[in-house]
N, CA, C and O of each residue as an XYZ file, in Angstrom:
260
protein
N      -7.330    -42.427    -24.568
C      -8.239    -41.514    -23.942
C      -7.631    -40.122    -24.027
O      -6.459    -39.930    -23.704
N      -8.411    -39.172    -24.451
C      -7.916    -37.801    -24.548
C      -8.733    -36.907    -23.625
O      -9.927    -37.118    -23.412
N      -8.059    -35.916    -23.094
C      -8.717    -34.973    -22.202
C      -8.858    -33.636    -22.910
O      -7.906    -33.151    -23.522
N      -9.998    -33.058    -22.831
C     -10.231    -31.752    -23.438
C     -10.860    -30.845    -22.395
O     -11.706    -31.284    -21.616
N     -10.459    -29.606    -22.377
C     -11.053    -28.697    -21.391
C     -12.532    -28.468    -21.700
O     -12.943    -28.448    -22.860
N     -13.315    -28.298    -20.645
C     -14.737    -28.057    -20.827
C     -14.994    -26.674    -21.412
O     -15.907    -26.494    -22.218
N     -14.199    -25.714    -21.010
C     -14.323    -24.364    -21.570
C     -12.928    -23.745    -21.618
O     -12.033    -24.147    -20.875
N     -12.761    -22.783    -22.481
C     -11.439    -22.137    -22.574
C     -11.206    -21.309    -21.318
O     -12.143    -20.730    -20.770
N      -9.971    -21.253    -20.867
C      -9.690    -20.488    -19.650
C      -9.983    -19.004    -19.888
O      -9.621    -18.441    -20.921
N     -10.629    -18.405    -18.933
C     -10.975    -16.999    -19.095
C      -9.816    -16.129    -18.634
O      -9.267    -16.326    -17.550
N      -9.462    -15.189    -19.451
C      -8.405    -14.235    -19.143
C      -9.089    -12.905    -18.893
O      -9.885    -12.456    -19.717
N      -8.794    -12.274    -17.777
C      -9.463    -11.004    -17.511
C      -9.098     -9.969    -18.571
O      -7.924     -9.749    -18.869
N     -10.120     -9.347    -19.129
C      -9.864     -8.371    -20.177
C      -9.475     -7.026    -19.611
O      -8.850     -6.221    -20.302
N      -9.832     -6.765    -18.361
C      -9.526     -5.482    -17.741
C      -8.301     -5.643    -16.837
O      -8.421     -5.606    -15.612
N      -7.129     -5.821    -17.441
C      -5.911     -6.084    -16.685
C      -5.434     -4.831    -15.963
O      -4.946     -4.926    -14.837
N      -5.560     -3.673    -16.572
C      -5.044     -2.451    -15.983
C      -6.116     -1.642    -15.290
O      -6.334     -0.482    -15.637
N      -6.786     -2.226    -14.325
C      -7.819     -1.475    -13.617
C      -7.181     -0.378    -12.785
O      -5.987     -0.423    -12.491
N      -7.972      0.593    -12.412
C      -7.422      1.752    -11.716
C      -6.865      1.397    -10.347
O      -5.857      1.971     -9.932
N      -7.490      0.469     -9.635
C      -6.971      0.109     -8.316
C      -5.648     -0.644     -8.428
O      -4.753     -0.447     -7.606
N      -5.517     -1.499     -9.431
C      -4.253     -2.214     -9.629
C      -3.155     -1.243    -10.051
O      -2.014     -1.360     -9.605
N      -3.495     -0.299    -10.898
C      -2.524      0.687    -11.350
C      -2.079      1.567    -10.195
O      -0.898      1.894    -10.078
N      -3.015      1.951     -9.346
C      -2.675      2.791     -8.191
C      -1.786      2.012     -7.223
O      -0.827      2.567     -6.686
N      -2.088      0.745     -6.997
C      -1.278     -0.072     -6.096
C       0.135     -0.252     -6.647
O       1.108     -0.212     -5.894
N       0.246     -0.448     -7.948
C       1.569     -0.599     -8.560
C       2.358      0.700     -8.458
O       3.564      0.676     -8.212
N       1.687      1.832     -8.644
C       2.363      3.125     -8.543
C       2.837      3.376     -7.122
O       3.954      3.850     -6.912
N       1.991      3.059     -6.140
C       2.397      3.239     -4.749
C       3.566      2.334     -4.386
O       4.473      2.750     -3.665
N       3.550      1.106     -4.876
C       4.652      0.179     -4.594
C       5.948      0.674     -5.224
O       7.016      0.570     -4.620
N       5.855      1.208     -6.432
C       7.046      1.728     -7.114
C       7.607      2.930     -6.364
O       8.820      3.042     -6.184
N       6.724      3.833     -5.923
C       7.178      4.994     -5.163
C       7.821      4.578     -3.848
O       8.822      5.165     -3.436
N       7.261      3.574     -3.187
C       7.821      3.081     -1.930
C       9.210      2.490     -2.158
O      10.115      2.708     -1.352
N       9.385      1.751     -3.241
C      10.693      1.168     -3.537
C      11.716      2.256     -3.842
O      12.880      2.136     -3.462
N      11.292      3.310     -4.520
C      12.213      4.419     -4.804
C      12.655      5.098     -3.513
O      13.833      5.415     -3.349
N      11.712      5.323     -2.594
C      12.067      5.963     -1.328
C      12.993      5.075     -0.502
O      13.941      5.572      0.105
N      12.730      3.770     -0.470
C      13.597      2.861      0.279
C      14.990      2.803     -0.346
O      15.990      2.742      0.370
N      15.059      2.821     -1.671
C      16.353      2.822     -2.342
C      17.140      4.081     -2.050
O      18.346      4.022     -1.813
N      16.464      5.230     -2.065
C      17.141      6.496     -1.758
C      17.634      6.506     -0.317
O      18.727      7.001     -0.041
N      16.841      5.964      0.606
C      17.263      5.899      2.006
C      18.466      4.975      2.169
O      19.374      5.277      2.944
N      18.482      3.860      1.453
C      19.611      2.924      1.540
C      20.884      3.558      0.986
O      21.963      3.390      1.556
N      20.760      4.282     -0.119
C      21.934      4.940     -0.699
C      22.456      6.015      0.241
O      23.668      6.147      0.418
N      21.560      6.784      0.845
C      21.987      7.819      1.792
C      22.695      7.192      2.989
O      23.696      7.726      3.468
N      22.188      6.078      3.469
C      22.816      5.385      4.590
C      24.207      4.893      4.222
O      25.137      5.021      5.018
N      24.362      4.331      3.025
C      25.676      3.853      2.592
C      26.660      5.008      2.430
O      27.834      4.874      2.774
N      26.192      6.137      1.912
C      27.089      7.274      1.731
C      27.555      7.826      3.068
O      28.726      8.176      3.209
N      26.674      7.912      4.044
C      27.084      8.433      5.342
C      27.955      7.439      6.092
O      28.800      7.848      6.889
N      27.773      6.155      5.861
C      28.585      5.148      6.545
C      30.031      5.210      6.069
O      30.946      4.935      6.846
N      30.254      5.566      4.810
C      31.604      5.638      4.282
C      32.343      6.899      4.680
O      33.556      6.981      4.488
N      31.647      7.888      5.230
C      32.268      9.164      5.553
C      32.736      9.268      6.994
O      33.342     10.276      7.358
N      32.485      8.288      7.812
C      32.891      8.379      9.205
C      34.396      8.194      9.313
O      34.975      7.304      8.690
N      35.007      9.035     10.100
C      36.449      8.963     10.302
C      36.744      8.086     11.509
O      35.971      8.052     12.466
N      37.846      7.390     11.460
C      38.243      6.552     12.573
C      38.804      7.401     13.704
O      39.033      8.599     13.539
N      39.018      6.785     14.828
C      39.558      7.553     15.959
C      40.988      8.005     15.684
O      41.764      7.298     15.042
N      41.315      9.171     16.172
C      42.673      9.700     15.990
C      43.615      8.968     16.947
O      43.228      8.629     18.065
N      44.850      8.727     16.505
C      45.811      8.036     17.370
C      46.195      8.899     18.576
O      46.255     10.126     18.493
N      46.445      8.237     19.668
C      46.862      8.922     20.893
C      48.364      8.741     21.040
O      48.869      7.619     20.996
N      49.076      9.852     21.214
C      50.519      9.793     21.363
C      51.201      9.689     20.014
O      50.580      9.896     18.972
N      52.488      9.365     20.043
C      53.256      9.297     18.806
C      53.699      7.879     18.474
O      54.590      7.690     17.646
N      53.104      6.902     19.093
C      53.483      5.517     18.839
C      53.153      5.153     17.395
O      52.006      5.282     16.970
N      54.143      4.703     16.647
C      53.950      4.252     15.284
C      54.085      5.330     14.242
O      53.954      5.041     13.052
N      54.345      6.572     14.639
C      54.466      7.656     13.669
C      55.851      7.649     13.012
O      55.977      7.964     11.829
N      56.871      7.296     13.766
C      58.229      7.281     13.215
C      58.763      5.859     13.273
O      58.854      5.256     14.342
N      59.108      5.342     12.119
C      59.630      3.990     12.033
C      61.050      4.075     11.488
O      61.260      4.582     10.386
N      62.027      3.584     12.249
C      63.421      3.575     11.830
C      63.708      2.318     11.043
O      63.552      1.206     11.547
N      64.129      2.499      9.800
C      64.424      1.363      8.927
C      65.858      1.531      8.443
O      66.207      2.579      7.900
N      66.678      0.529      8.630
C      68.053      0.575      8.092
C      68.195     -0.481      7.020
O      67.805     -1.635      7.201
N      68.763     -0.062      5.894
C      68.885     -0.967      4.758
C      70.333     -1.289      4.531
O      70.662     -2.042      3.615
């Protein structure tokens, strides 16, 4: 027994309609803005300085060899 399709599958000929193109462009722009925000956040996170030490504990270490 063999199976054959009743009709060939229809493929939409108008793949790049204006609404689909606009949605893709908006999604791409949104991803670019989110990526730029993430990079800016990472750059500022690496620039924070740690707290300064209080007193002189650990500044001078006496080592005898």
